[in-house]
C-alpha positions in Angstrom: 83.2 121.3 81.3 82.1 118.0 79.9 78.6 116.7 80.6 78.2 115.3 84.1 77.5 111.7 82.8 80.8 111.8 80.9 82.7 112.6 84.1 81.0 109.9 86.2 81.9 106.3 86.9 79.9 103.6 88.6 81.5 101.7 91.5 80.3 98.3 92.5 81.6 96.0 95.3 81.4 98.5 98.2 80.9 96.6 101.5 77.4 97.3 102.7 76.5 98.0 106.3 80.1 98.0 107.7 80.3 101.8 108.2 78.0 104.8 108.3 77.0 105.9 104.7 78.7 109.3 105.0 81.9 107.6 106.3 81.9 105.2 103.3 81.3 108.2 100.9 84.4 109.9 102.4 86.5 106.8 102.0 85.4 106.5 98.4 86.2 110.2 97.8 89.7 109.8 99.2 90.3 106.6 97.2 89.4 108.3 93.9 91.4 111.5 94.6 94.7 109.6 95.2 97.2 109.7 92.4 98.2 106.0 93.1 94.6 105.1 92.0 94.9 107.2 88.9 92.4 109.6 90.5 91.9 113.3 90.5 89.6 116.0 91.8 86.2 114.6 92.8 83.1 116.8 92.3 80.6 114.4 94.0 80.2 111.0 95.5 76.6 109.6 95.3 76.4 107.0 98.0 74.2 105.2 99.0 72.3 104.6 95.8 69.2 102.6 95.1 71.4 99.5 94.7 73.3 98.2 97.7 77.1 98.3 97.4 77.0 100.7 94.4 78.1 104.3 94.2 78.6 106.9 91.5 81.7 109.2 91.5 81.8 112.3 89.4 85.1 113.9 88.7 85.9 117.6 87.9 87.6 116.5 84.6 86.7 113.9 82.0 90.3 112.8 81.6 90.3 111.4 85.2 87.6 109.0 84.2 89.8 107.6 81.5 92.7 107.2 83.9 90.6 105.5 86.6 89.1 103.1 84.1 92.6 102.1 82.8 93.7 101.1 86.3 93.8 97.2 86.5 92.5 96.8 90.0 90.9 99.2 92.5 91.2 98.1 96.1 89.2 100.0 98.7 91.5 100.2 101.7 91.1 102.2 104.8 92.1 101.8 108.5 88.4 101.7 109.3 87.9 98.6 107.2 89.0 95.2 108.4 90.4 94.2 105.0 90.6 95.6 101.4 87.6 95.2 99.0 88.1 94.9 95.3 85.9 97.4 93.4 84.5 97.1 89.9 84.7 100.5 88.2 82.8 101.1 85.0 81.8 104.1 82.8 78.4 105.6 83.7 75.7 105.1 81.0 72.3 106.7 80.7 70.5 103.4 81.2 72.1 103.1 84.6 69.5 101.0 86.4 69.7 98.0 84.2 73.5 98.6 84.0 73.9 98.4 87.8 71.9 95.2 87.9 74.2 93.8 85.3 77.2 94.8 87.4 75.9 93.4 90.6 75.0 90.0 89.1 78.4 89.5 87.5 81.0 88.1 89.8 83.9 90.4 90.5 
C-alpha cells in the first residue's frame, strides 16, 4: 500500500454552505468512485478542511490518483445541487497549506 499522501488528491471549487458538510462529503465520495470520472475505491474524504470549498480525497490505490488527474474536467453533479460545479483536482503535496491557498487564488 502506497503512502497515504501518494494516494490523495486535493479538490477545490466545492460549493460552500449549500448542503450539510456530511452530505457534501458523501457526494464527493460518490463522484470519485464512479468509473465515468476515472474514479475508484475511496478510502477517505476529508471535508470540510481548514480552507472553504476544499477537500482531500484518499483512494485505496495510487493508480486511481493518476486516472483521476488525467480526466480533463471534473463536474460535481448531484440531484441535491441546483447546478453542476467544476472542480479543480490536483495532486496532494506535503506543503498543502500554501498549495491550497495557491489553488483557491487561481481562477478555475
